[in-house]
C-alpha positions in Angstrom: -25.0 -4.0 -1.0 -24.6 -0.5 -2.2 -25.9 2.4 -0.1 -29.4 3.4 -1.2 -29.2 6.7 -2.9 -31.9 9.4 -2.7 -34.5 8.9 -5.5 -36.6 11.3 -7.5 -39.5 10.3 -5.2 -37.4 11.2 -2.1 -36.8 14.7 -3.6 -40.4 15.1 -4.6 -41.6 14.1 -1.1 -39.2 16.6 0.5 -40.3 19.4 -1.7 -44.0 18.5 -1.7 -44.5 18.1 -5.4 -44.8 15.2 -7.9 -41.9 13.1 -9.1 -42.8 14.4 -12.6 -42.2 18.0 -11.5 -38.7 17.1 -10.3 -38.0 15.3 -13.5 -39.1 18.3 -15.5 -36.7 20.5 -13.5 -33.8 18.2 -14.1 -34.5 18.2 -17.9 -35.1 22.0 -18.1 -35.3 24.2 -14.9 -37.2 26.8 -16.9 -40.2 24.4 -17.0 -41.0 25.0 -13.3 -41.7 28.3 -11.5 -38.8 30.5 -10.4 -39.8 30.0 -6.7 -40.0 26.3 -7.0 -36.6 26.2 -8.9 -34.8 27.4 -5.9 -36.5 25.0 -3.5 -35.8 22.0 -5.7 -32.2 23.0 -6.3 -31.6 23.4 -2.5 -33.3 20.0 -1.8 -31.2 18.3 -4.5 -28.0 19.6 -2.8 -29.2 18.8 0.7 -30.0 15.2 -0.2 -26.9 14.8 -2.4 -29.1 13.6 -5.3 -27.2 11.7 -8.1 -29.0 11.1 -11.4 -29.3 7.4 -12.3 -28.6 6.3 -15.9 -29.2 2.6 -15.3 -32.6 0.9 -14.9 -34.1 0.9 -11.4 -33.9 -2.9 -11.3 -30.1 -2.6 -11.5 -29.6 0.3 -9.1 -28.5 -1.9 -6.3 -26.5 -4.3 -8.4 -22.7 -4.1 -9.1 -21.8 -2.5 -12.4 -18.4 -4.1 -12.6 -17.1 -0.6 -13.5 -14.6 1.7 -11.8 -14.6 5.4 -12.2 -11.3 7.3 -12.6 -11.4 11.1 -12.4 -8.1 12.8 -13.3 -7.1 16.5 -13.9 -5.6 15.6 -17.3 -5.6 12.7 -19.8 -2.8 14.2 -21.9 -0.3 14.6 -19.1 2.2 11.7 -19.3 2.1 11.3 -15.5 -1.6 10.4 -15.5 -1.3 8.4 -18.7 1.1 6.0 -16.9 -1.2 5.9 -13.8 -4.1 4.9 -16.1 -2.0 2.1 -17.6 -1.3 0.8 -14.1 -4.9 1.0 -13.1 -6.2 -0.9 -16.2 -3.6 -3.6 -15.8 -5.4 -4.6 -12.6 -9.0 -3.8 -13.4 -8.9 -5.5 -16.8 -7.5 -8.7 -15.2 -10.3 -8.6 -12.6 -13.0 -8.1 -15.2 -13.8 -4.5 -14.4 -14.4 -1.8 -16.9 -12.6 1.6 -16.4 -14.6 4.7 -17.0 -12.3 7.7 -17.4 -13.1 11.4 -17.1 -11.0 14.5 -16.7 -11.7 18.0 -15.3 -8.8 20.2 -16.4 -7.8 21.1 -12.8 -11.1 22.9 -12.2 -13.0 22.0 -9.0 -16.4 22.9 -10.4 -15.8 20.7 -13.5 -14.8 17.9 -11.2 -18.3 18.1 -9.7 -19.9 17.8 -13.1 -17.7 14.9 -14.1 -18.3 13.1 -10.8 -22.1 13.4 -11.3 -21.7 11.8 -14.7 -19.6 8.9 -13.4 -21.8 8.2 -10.4 -24.9 8.2 -12.6 -23.6 5.0 -14.2 -23.7 3.3 -10.9 -20.0 2.6 -10.7 -18.7 0.3 -7.9 -15.7 2.4 -6.9 -13.8 5.6 -7.6 -10.2 6.7 -8.1 -9.5 10.5 -7.7 -6.3 12.5 -8.2 -6.9 15.3 -5.8 -7.3 15.7 -2.0 -9.3 19.0 -2.0 -12.9 18.8 -3.1 -15.9 21.1 -3.1 -18.6 20.6 -0.5 -21.0 19.4 -3.2 -18.4 16.8 -4.4 -18.0 15.6 -0.8 -21.7 15.4 -0.4 -22.1 13.3 -3.5 -19.3 10.9 -2.4 -21.0 10.4 0.9 -24.3 9.8 -0.8 -22.8 7.3 -3.2 -21.3 5.3 -0.4 -18.7 3.6 -2.6 -15.0 3.0 -1.9 -12.8 5.9 -3.0 -9.0 5.9 -3.5 -7.1 9.2 -3.9 -3.8 9.3 -5.8 -0.4 11.1 -5.9 0.0 11.9 -2.2 0.6 9.7 0.9 0.7 12.4 3.5 -2.4 14.7 3.4 -5.6 13.6 5.1 -7.6 11.6 2.6 -11.4 11.1 2.2 -11.2 7.3 2.3 -8.1 5.6 1.1 -4.9 6.9 -0.6 -2.0 5.7 -2.7 0.9 8.1 -3.4 4.2 9.5 -2.3 5.5 12.2 0.1 5.9 15.1 -2.4 7.3 17.5 0.3 10.0 15.0 1.3 10.9 14.3 -2.3 11.4 18.0 -3.0 13.3 18.4 0.2 15.8 15.6 -0.7 16.3 16.9 -4.3 17.0 20.4 -3.0 19.4 19.0 -0.5 21.2 17.1 -3.3 21.5 20.3 -5.3 22.9 22.1 -2.2 25.4 19.2 -1.7 26.6 19.7 -5.2 27.5 23.3 -4.4 24.3 25.3 -5.3 23.7 28.3 -3.0 20.9 30.1 -4.9 18.4 27.5 -6.1 15.1 28.9 -7.4 11.9 26.9 -7.6 9.8 26.9 -10.8 6.1 26.1 -10.4 3.1 26.0 -12.7 -0.6 25.2 -12.6 -0.9 26.1 -8.8 -2.2 22.6 -8.0 -1.8 20.9 -4.6 1.4 19.0 -5.4 3.2 22.1 -6.8 2.7 23.8 -3.4 3.7 20.6 -1.5 7.0 20.5 -3.5 7.5 24.3 -2.9 7.2 23.6 0.9 9.8 20.9 0.7 12.2 23.1 -1.3 11.7 26.1 1.0 12.4 23.9 4.1 15.6 22.5 2.6 16.9 25.9 1.7 16.1 27.3 5.1 17.6 24.3 6.9 20.8 25.0 5.0 20.7 28.7 5.9 20.0 29.7 2.3 17.4 32.1 0.9 14.6 30.5 -1.1 13.0 32.2 -4.2 10.5 31.1 -6.8 8.9 31.9 -10.1 5.2 30.7 -10.1 2.4 30.8 -12.6 -1.1 29.4 -13.0 -0.3 28.5 -16.7 -0.2 24.8 -17.7 3.3 23.3 -17.7 5.1 23.0 -21.0 8.6 23.1 -22.5 8.0 26.6 -23.7 6.9 27.8 -20.3 10.1 26.4 -18.8 12.1 28.4 -21.3 10.2 31.6 -20.5 10.6 31.0 -16.7 14.3 30.7 -17.2 14.3 34.3 -18.6 12.2 35.5 -15.6 14.7 33.8 -13.2 17.6 35.6 -14.9 15.7 38.9 -14.5 14.5 38.4 -11.0 17.4 36.4 -9.5 20.5 37.1 -11.5 22.7 35.3 -9.0 20.7 32.0 -9.4 22.9 29.0 -9.7 20.2 26.3 -9.7 16.6 25.6 -10.8 14.4 23.1 -9.1 11.3 22.6 -11.3 7.9 21.2 -10.2 8.0 18.8 -13.1 10.2 17.6 -16.0 8.4 19.7 -18.6 9.6 22.9 -17.1 13.1 21.5 -16.4 13.6 20.3 -20.0 12.3 23.6 -21.4 14.8 25.5 -19.2 17.7 23.2 -20.2 17.0 23.6 -23.9 16.8 27.4 -23.5 20.1 27.4 -21.5 21.7 25.5 -24.4 20.4 28.0 -26.9 21.8 30.8 -24.8 25.2 29.2 -24.2 24.6 28.6 -20.5 26.5 25.6 -19.4 24.7 22.9 -17.3 25.5 22.2 -14.6 28.7 24.4 -14.5 26.8 27.7 -14.8 23.3 26.6 -13.7 22.1 23.3 -12.2 18.6 22.1 -13.2 16.4 19.4 -11.7 12.9 18.2 -12.5 10.3 16.0 -10.9 8.8 12.7 -12.1 11.7 11.1 -14.0 10.2 10.9 -17.5 12.1 8.8 -20.0 13.0 11.7 -22.2 15.2 13.1 -19.3 17.3 10.0 -19.3 18.2 10.2 -23.0 18.8 14.0 -23.4 22.2 15.6 -22.9 23.0 16.2 -20.2 20.8 13.6 -18.5 18.2 15.4 -16.4 18.3 15.1 -12.6 14.8 14.3 -11.4 12.7 12.7 -8.8 11.5 9.3 -10.1 7.9 8.7 -9.2 6.5 5.2 -9.8 3.3 6.2 -11.7 2.5 2.7 -13.1 3.0 1.1 -9.7 0.8 3.9 -8.1 -2.0 3.1 -10.5 -1.7 -0.7 -9.9 -1.7 -0.3 -6.1 -4.7 2.1 -6.2 -6.7 -0.4 -8.2 -5.6 -3.3 -5.9 -6.7 -1.3 -2.8 -10.0 -0.4 -4.4 -10.8 -3.9 -5.5 -9.8 -5.3 -2.1 -12.2 -2.8 -0.5 -15.0 -4.0 -2.8 -14.4 -7.5 -1.7 -14.5 -6.5 1.9 -10.9 -7.5 2.5 -9.6 -4.0 3.7 -11.1 -1.4 6.0 -11.2 2.3 5.0 -8.3 4.6 5.7 -5.7 2.5 3.9 -2.6 4.7 3.1 -0.1 3.3 0.7 3.3 5.1 0.1 4.9 3.9 -3.1 8.1 5.9 -2.4 10.3 7.8 -4.9 13.9 7.7 -6.1 16.4 10.5 -6.8 17.9 10.4 -10.2 21.1 12.6 -10.0 21.5 12.6 -13.8 24.1 15.0 -15.1 22.3 18.3 -14.7 23.2 19.2 -11.1 
C-alpha cells in the first residue's frame, strides 16, 4: 500500500480555511488574499503536498507506471539508459513516463511534481543532489527511488551506476603511461559527474608528480565546444601534450580541430573521452575513451526498482555496473 499523501483537506485544516480556498489558490494564487497566499504556500511546503491528477478512488492503487526524470532526452548517454529501462519495464507491463529538466534543479522540482501527480509507483532519477523541496516531495510520496550514473556518492534510496572518479583516474594513468606529462582536463556543463571525473584526473596527475590543469565551462557539451576548448588549451597551456575530456563530444570536437590545424594525434597531442560512443570507434584515429554500459545501467535500475515494488529488496541497494578503458588510437 502506498503511503497516504497529504490531501487538500489536510492543507485546509492546517491553514484553517475551506478546501475550496486551497483549490482556488492552486488554480490561481491571485484569487486569495496576499496574507493568506503566504500561509497557504508555507503550509503546502511543510506538508510536502503533491497534486493528484487521478481520481481519489485510485489514489492508493498501483498505477503500473514508472517515472523517469533525466537532465536531457537528446543526450545519447541518456537515450541508451532509457532504452535499457524500457526493455525491462515493457516486459513487466509498466508504462514509462519520461520528463527532463535541462540540468536545472528548480525545473527538476516542477517536473517531479508533474510525475508524482500521476500517482506513479516508482521513480528513476539521474542526479544525487536535490533541492530541499524535491527531497520533501520524495519523502511525502513514499515510493521507491533509484538514482543513476554514480555508484559511490550517498544516495537517497537505491543507486545504479559506476565510479566516475576511479574511471577518470585510470584513464589519466593510461595517458601518463603512454608518455603524457601535461594532460589538461576539459569539462562542460558543471554537473556532478564532470567534477567527479575532474577529481579522479587531478588525483592521478598528483600521484604521478605532475601538475594538473583544466579548461571548464558551464556551456552544454558539443563538438564545436571541444574545438573551441582546444584553442583555449593552446593559449593557456602551450606545453599541453594530452587532453582528457569529460565526454566524447568534447574529445571528438578537439580531434577534428586538431586534424584541421595539422596537429598529429597522438604524436603531438593525445586525446581521450568518456562514455565510449560508437562514433569514436569508427573515426580515425579511433578515440580512446571510458566505456560506460548505459543500456545495462538502465536495465539494472529498472530491475532494482521493480524488485523493490515487489518487496523483494530492502532500500539502500547500490549496484556498480563497472566501466572499461578503450585505449583506441588517440593516446
